[in-house]
N, C-alpha and C positions, 0 to 999 in steps of 0.2 A: 539486479537492484542497482549496481553501480552505474550502468549506462542510463537507466531510467532517471537517476538523480543527478547525473553529471552532464549528459550529452544531449538527451532528447529535447530538453527545453533550453539548451544553450542559446544565449542571446535574448531570450525572452524573460527568464526568471533571474532575479538579482537577490543578493542577501537582504533579508528583511521582508521579502515578499511571502505571502501566504501560499501554502501548498496543501492540497487535500490528498491523503493516501488512504485507500480502503484496506481493511483487513490487516491492521497492524499487530494483531494477535497471532498471525501465522507467519510462515517463513519469509516469503518475498516481501510482503508488506512490512514486516518487522525490520528487515534490513534496509528497505527503501526509506522508511521514516527516519531511521538513525542516520543514514547517509545524507538525506536532505538536511537534517539538523546540523551535520558537520559542514555542510555547504553554506550554512548561515540562513537557511529558509526557516520560516515560522510554520511549523507542521501541525495540521489538524488531522487526527487519525480517527478511524472508526474501528470498533470491535464489539463483540457480543458480551453480555453480562457474564456468561459462563467462562469465557476466556479471561475476562478481567479478574474474576475471583480466583481462577486457577493460577494466574500470574502472581497476584499480590494479595493473598488472603489476609484480611484484617488490617491492611495498611491504609493510611490516609489517602485521600483523593489525589493530592499533589504527587505523592510518591508513586502511585499507580500510573499516573499520566507520564511521569518522567521515565518509568521503567519501559514504556513503549516508545520512547524517543520522541515524544510529542510535546507541544506546548498546550494544545487543547485536545480533548478526547470526546468523541461522540459515541455514547454507549447505547447499543441497540438491543432490543429484545431478541431472544432466540427463536428460531423456527421450532415449533412444537416437536419434541422428541429428538432434536438435533443440538449440536453445540455451535453451529454457525448462525450468523446473524440474519434477521429478517429486515431487509432494507426498506420495507414499507412501514415498520413499526415506529419510526421517528421521522419527522420532516427534516431531512438532512440539509436541504437547500436553505430552509429558514434558519437553521442553527448556524450554517456557514455565514449567511448574511449578517446574523447577529454578532458572531465572533469577529468578523472582519470589518465591522462598522459599515456594512453595505458595499464594500469594495469587491468582494468575491476573491477567488483564488487564481493566481497567475498560472499555476499548473494544477491539474487534477489527474492523478495517477491511478488508473482504474484497471484492476485485474479481475474484476467480478463479471463485467460484460453485460449481458442482456438485462439483468435486474436493475442495473444502476446507470446505464449510459444517459438516460434522459435526466436523471438527477445530476449527473456530472456536468452536463451542458448548462443546467441552471445555476451551478455553483461557480462558474467561471467569471473572472474579472474581465473588464474590457480588454480585448486583444489577448485573452488567455488561451492556453493550450490544453485541449483534452487529449490525454495520452491513454489510449485503449490498448492494453498489452496482453490481456488474458480473457478467458471464457469460462470462469468458474461456474457461472449460472447459465451458460449458453452463449452462443456467438451473438455479437451485436448485429441486429438486422440493418438492412439498408435504410437510410433515412435521408430526407431532402436536405440538400446543402443549405437551404434557406433557414434551417434551424440554427445555423451559426450566425445569422445576421444580427440578432439582438445585442450580442456582445462583440461583433466583428471577430469572432473566435476562429481558432485554428484547431485542426484535429489531425492526429497521426496514429498509425497502427504499426509500431516498430517491432522488430524481432532482433534477438541477441546477435545472430550471426553477422548482421550488417554493422554491428558496433565492435566486433572483434575480427574485422576483415583481414587484418595483417598481424603478423607475429608481434610487431612492435606495439600495436594497439592492445593486444591481449596482455602483453607483459606490463604495459603502463597501468592498465586497470588492476591486474593481479597485484602488482607491487603496492599500489595505493591501498587496496583492501587489506593485504597482509600487514602493511605498515600500521593501519588503524588498529588491527587486532593486536599486534605486538605492543602498541602504545596504550592499550586498554580503552580505546575510544569506541570500539565496535563490539557490542555484546553478541556473543554467539549462544543460542539456546538450542541444545539438542534435546528434543522432547522425548523421543522414544526410539529404541533400537529393536528391530525385529530380526530373527534368524531367517535364513533362506527357506526354511520349511514353513515360514509364516507369511509368505508373500501375499496371500489372499487377505489375511488379517490386517496387514499393513495398508493395503488398498482400501479396505473397508474403514479403517481408522481415518484415512484422509477424506474419503467420500462423506463420512459422517460429520466432517468439520471439526474433529477433535484435536487436531494438531496445534501445538503451541510453539512452533519453531521447526527445526529440521527433524525429519523422520528418516532414519537410516536403516539399511540392511547390513547385517554383519556377515562377512564372507568367511 
């Protein structure tokens, strides 16, 4: 989450720019949204109805949005029988266009993959960056580079190891993250703890899209 919010879009995104982060009801998306907020970006998040209600039952809309580290929240219907979102249930690109006054997002941080990459490209601002870092719905298929032409867009597929390539870089990132935690600026949500005899149950919990933060195994 730290490298996604601080380094991948360095030089492109500036404080005040709009950023779209998918899956802010789950672990990586939740942290990425908060860290983008700390960087001064205006964050649009997506989450499902189920996770919204689990996070903030009965609270007012503004309180719920704030709890996810976002300025704006796009709430999606759930996939039938699951807790995760159906990305075809809402026209995300139209919502982003409306929220940003037609400008789009300088960064789109997408850990969903196959189900959302075409939506992500439509949400970009001129010379915006599509950050594809995960494959929750499957890998992004090969697509023609001409799809980037309408917005003169950029695309990157980063991995963490290249952003903690040295000991100094790792410590720099860790120190900033733990500093935010100590200052109460970064909210840590531990959703559920499983024993080592519940490994299969833990994986099923994640696969069903039920997690609302970090899922841990107790040693």
